[in-house]
C-alpha positions as CSV (number, residue, x, y, z in Angstrom):
1,X,28.2,24.6,-71.8
2,X,30.8,26.1,-70.3
3,X,31.8,23.3,-68.6
4,X,32.1,19.4,-68.8
5,X,31.6,17.5,-65.8
6,X,32.8,14.1,-65.5
7,X,33.1,11.1,-63.2
8,X,36.2,9.1,-62.4
9,X,36.3,5.2,-62.2
10,X,33.5,5.2,-59.0
11,X,34.9,7.3,-56.9
12,X,31.8,10.1,-56.9
13,X,29.4,7.1,-58.3
14,X,29.9,5.5,-55.6
15,X,28.8,8.8,-53.1
16,X,26.2,9.3,-54.7
17,X,24.2,5.9,-54.8
18,X,24.7,6.2,-51.2
19,X,22.5,9.6,-51.2
20,X,18.6,9.7,-50.7
21,X,16.9,10.8,-53.6
22,X,16.0,14.5,-52.3
23,X,20.0,14.6,-51.8
24,X,21.1,12.9,-55.5
25,X,18.5,15.6,-57.4
26,X,19.9,18.5,-55.4
27,X,23.3,17.2,-56.3
28,X,22.5,17.2,-60.0
29,X,21.0,20.7,-59.7
30,X,24.4,21.9,-58.2
31,X,26.2,20.0,-61.3
32,X,23.9,21.3,-64.3
33,X,24.3,24.9,-62.7
34,X,27.9,24.3,-62.6
35,X,28.0,22.9,-66.0
36,X,26.1,25.8,-67.8
37,X,26.6,29.4,-65.9
38,X,29.8,31.3,-66.9
39,X,30.6,32.4,-63.3
40,X,30.1,29.6,-60.9
41,X,29.2,31.5,-57.4
42,X,31.9,30.4,-54.6
43,X,28.6,29.1,-51.9
44,X,28.4,26.3,-54.7
45,X,32.1,25.6,-55.9
46,X,35.5,26.6,-54.1
47,X,38.8,26.2,-54.5
48,X,40.6,24.6,-51.2
49,X,42.8,26.2,-49.6
50,X,46.3,24.7,-49.5
51,X,45.8,23.0,-52.6
52,X,47.3,23.4,-56.2
53,X,43.9,22.7,-58.6
54,X,41.4,21.2,-55.7
55,X,37.9,22.1,-55.5
56,X,35.1,21.7,-53.6
57,X,32.0,21.5,-54.7
58,X,29.1,22.3,-51.8
59,X,25.7,20.8,-51.7
60,X,23.1,21.6,-48.8
61,X,20.3,19.4,-48.3
62,X,18.0,21.3,-45.2
63,X,20.2,21.2,-42.7
64,X,22.8,18.3,-44.4
65,X,25.9,19.5,-45.7
66,X,27.6,17.4,-48.6
67,X,31.4,18.2,-50.6
68,X,32.6,16.9,-53.5
69,X,36.1,17.1,-54.5
70,X,36.9,17.8,-57.8
71,X,39.6,19.9,-60.1
72,X,39.6,21.0,-63.5
73,X,41.5,19.1,-66.5
74,X,42.6,20.8,-69.7
75,X,40.3,24.0,-68.6
76,X,36.8,23.2,-68.4
77,X,36.7,19.9,-67.7
78,X,36.0,19.2,-64.6
79,X,36.4,15.8,-63.0
80,X,34.4,15.0,-59.9
81,X,36.4,12.8,-57.2
82,X,35.3,11.5,-53.6
83,X,32.5,13.0,-51.6
84,X,31.6,13.0,-47.9
85,X,28.6,14.1,-45.8
86,X,30.1,17.4,-43.8
87,X,29.5,17.1,-40.1
88,X,32.0,19.4,-38.8
89,X,33.4,23.0,-39.6
90,X,36.8,22.0,-40.6
91,X,37.0,19.5,-43.6
92,X,38.6,16.6,-42.1
93,X,42.1,16.4,-43.7
94,X,41.4,12.9,-44.8
95,X,38.9,13.4,-47.2
96,X,41.1,16.4,-49.0
97,X,44.3,13.6,-48.4
98,X,41.8,11.0,-50.5
99,X,40.9,13.6,-52.9
100,X,44.9,14.4,-53.9
101,X,45.3,11.2,-54.3
102,X,42.7,10.8,-56.9
103,X,43.4,13.9,-59.0
104,X,47.4,12.6,-58.7
105,X,46.1,8.9,-59.7
106,X,43.5,10.4,-62.7
107,X,46.6,12.6,-63.9
108,X,49.1,10.0,-64.3
109,X,47.1,7.8,-66.0
110,X,45.8,10.4,-68.4
111,X,48.8,12.3,-69.2
């Protein structure tokens, strides 16, 4: 394992539970890829510009695009936050704001 992927509260799990099995399978595949390969291609994990430490996990199923926000903790731990289905070219500001609040909440609770 290169990285350990963990959930925080139910933010990711609530999103995951709402998805059909085909999407859940692709999410699981992507998370396994991120956890196991040394260098993750930007196609699957990308830093969110203008933020300090927020990333998005990128999942595509057919013509549907999904994003799961995450951040690193203590080097190799990836903490999953909120997820959403992307319907426009730009990531909605409200989703980024929510992800940043989750990241802040996690860090305040852990540290």
